[in-house]
C-alpha positions, 0 to 999 in steps of 0.5 A, a space after each residue: 858605813 865608814 869609808 875604807 882605804 882597803 885596796 880593791 884587790 884585798 876586798 876581792 880576795 876576802 870574798 867567798 867564791 861560793 857566795 859569788 857563785 850562789 849570787 850569780 846563779 840566783 840572778 840567772 834563775 831569777 831571769 829564767 823565772 821572770 821570763 816564765 812569769 811574763 810568758 816570754 820564756 818560750 815566745 813565738 813571733 806573731 804572724 803579722 808584719 814585719 814577721 809574716 812571710 819570714 816564718 814564725 820562729 822561737 825568740 823566747 828567753 829560754 831558747 836564747 842560750 847566750 842569755 839563759 844558759 850563759 847567765 844561769 850556768 856559765 857566768 856563775 862558774 866563770 865568776 867562781 873560777 875568777 876568784 879561785 884563780 886570784 886567790 891561787 895567784 896570791 898564794 903563788 906569789 907568796 910561795 916565791 918569797 917563802 921558797 927563797 926565790 925572791 932576792 934583794 940586790 945583794 942576793 939575800 932572800 926576801 922572805 916577807 911577801 913583798 910581791 903579794 903586797 905590791 900586787 894587792 896594793 896596786 897602782 894609780 894606773 891599775 885603779 884608773 883602768 879598773 874604773 874606766 874599763 872595768 866599771 864605766 865602760 861595761 855600765 855604759 855599754 849595757 845600760 846604753 844598749 838597754 835604753 836605746 834598743 829596749 826601753 825607748 822602743 817599748 815606749 814607742 821611740 828609739 831607733 827603728 827595729 829590723 826583723 832580727 831585733 825582735 825577740 823577748 826583749 821587745 815582746 811588748 811591741 810585738 804583741 802590743 802590750 799595755 803600757 804597764 806590761 811594757 814597763 814590766 818588759 823593760 824592767 826584765 830587760 834591765 835585769 838581763 842587761 845589768 847581768 851582761 854588764 857585770 859579766 863584761 866588767 868582771 872579765 875585764 877586771 880579772 884580766 887587768 889584775 892578772 896583767 898587772 903581774 907584769 908590774 909586780 914580778 921583777 922581769 926586767 934586768 934593771 928592776 930597782 928592788 927585788 929580783 927572782 932566781 929559780 929554786 935550785 933545790 928541786 932535782 925532779 922538777 925542771 921548772 925549778 919552782 915556777 911550776 907554782 904558776 901552773 895551777 892559776 894559769 890553767 884556771 885562767 885558760 879554763 876561764 878563757 874557754 868559758 868566755 869563748 863559749 859565751 862569745 860563741 853563743 852570742 855569735 850563734 844567736 846572731 846568725 840565727 836571728 838574721 836567718 829566715 824561715 827557720 823555726 828554732 835554734 836547733 833547726 838552724 844548727 842541725 842541717 849545718 852539722 849533719 851536712 858537714 858529717 855527710 860531706 865528710 862521709 863522701 870524702 868531699 873536701 870541697 863540700 866540707 869546706 863550703 859547709 864549715 867556712 860559711 860565715 852566714 849573717 852577722 850582727 853588731 853584737 856578733 862582731 863585738 863577740 868576735 872582737 871580745 874573743 880576740 882581746 880575751 885570747 890576746 890577754 891570755 897569751 900576754 899573761 902566760 908568755 910575756 909575764 910568767 915565761 919572761 919571769 922564769 927566763 929572767 930568774 934563769 939569767 939572774 942565777 946564771 950571772 950570779 953563779 958565773 961570777 968568781 967567788 960565788 957562793 951557793 944560792 941555796 943549800 947545794 954546792 955551786 957546781 950542783 946549782 949550775 947543773 940544775 940551772 942548765 937543765 931548767 925549763 922556762 915554760 911554766 905550764 908543762 905539757 901545755 906548750 906555747 904552740 899548742 895554746 896558740 893553736 887552740 886560741 887561734 882556732 877558737 877565735 876563728 870559729 867565732 867568725 866561721 861559726 859552723 866550725 864552732 859547732 864542733 869546737 864547742 862540743 870539744 870545749 864542753 867535753 873538756 870542761 865536763 872531764 875537768 869537772 868530773 876529775 875535780 869532783 873525784 879529787 874532792 871526794 877522795 
């Protein structure tokens, strides 16, 4: 195949979202079917050392929701929404030009899609970030963990495994499988960890591309080329043209919620694997949930607090999930607040400076006085009812619930309900 100089983002935008959805879904299904073929889908620990005395428990791939559910459902949906969000952001940037909101230094409209072209072309810095953070780092983390913790252990080496380490990935060690079966176990583990690497890499690349909007959108007063102004023809829309950012940003926040749910499942699985005397994940969850409800019925504040704020045991992967959730939410706020809100504020300031000058002419088809009135009533927050404080509270609460995982049991229920409501509303919209 001949080499191409087509920009990386351009190739992504040409990808059909449904094809990625299908690809990721099939990969997740292959893992579920493969676990069934290897008989590790519903795996109970053997009653031998180091497991005897700690209780026999479920450690199969199917019951590990941070693997089975994540890669068969959450990852495909998230990947689909990432492509949809990037396509929507491309259309949004193009609409800024077509609406006359992008101006040159003489305040003349720039109608060609200059912002979109700059975003798609990218920069050397963005390319290096994608290569190092979005490709090399996820590959190193996923393959490194598989090699040291799974492959080497299955071959009789690697670091010593402790009680919480034994799950479907080390079935060959637990049941003393033959060398050939251990290699099959290692091959299955490789497919699972490759999926983990793709999830991590795609999420990082997605947010790198969105954070690059800070380079593309002229938010600085000293921007050398284009500058933004509000659409001062919109009487009924107080965001004055910047409402076009609402849809891709809402999609980004849904992706953030899905990513939070994935991080939470990692944290929950880690807490379960560190527990003893508990047969399965549901048995692990149920007492904490029911105890919190019972304490609330008793109006016992101290009882509810002791239940909800119990951090339980944690694992290295659980700590990584906490760090990932914090970075994820920081990126989300960076995109919404610093990039897009700052762009709206800079556009407001640009128009104010221009229309306040002596002898100013209208930016659009109205009079100068009318445009000044529209400008005075402009709202610089692009997300409408999703106010900054509400988003910040949601993100902080979600991040905190990764640490206090029992709080997350209630929040996850709310997140799932919200996502289902949005899904039903979207299906109704498509059917109408």
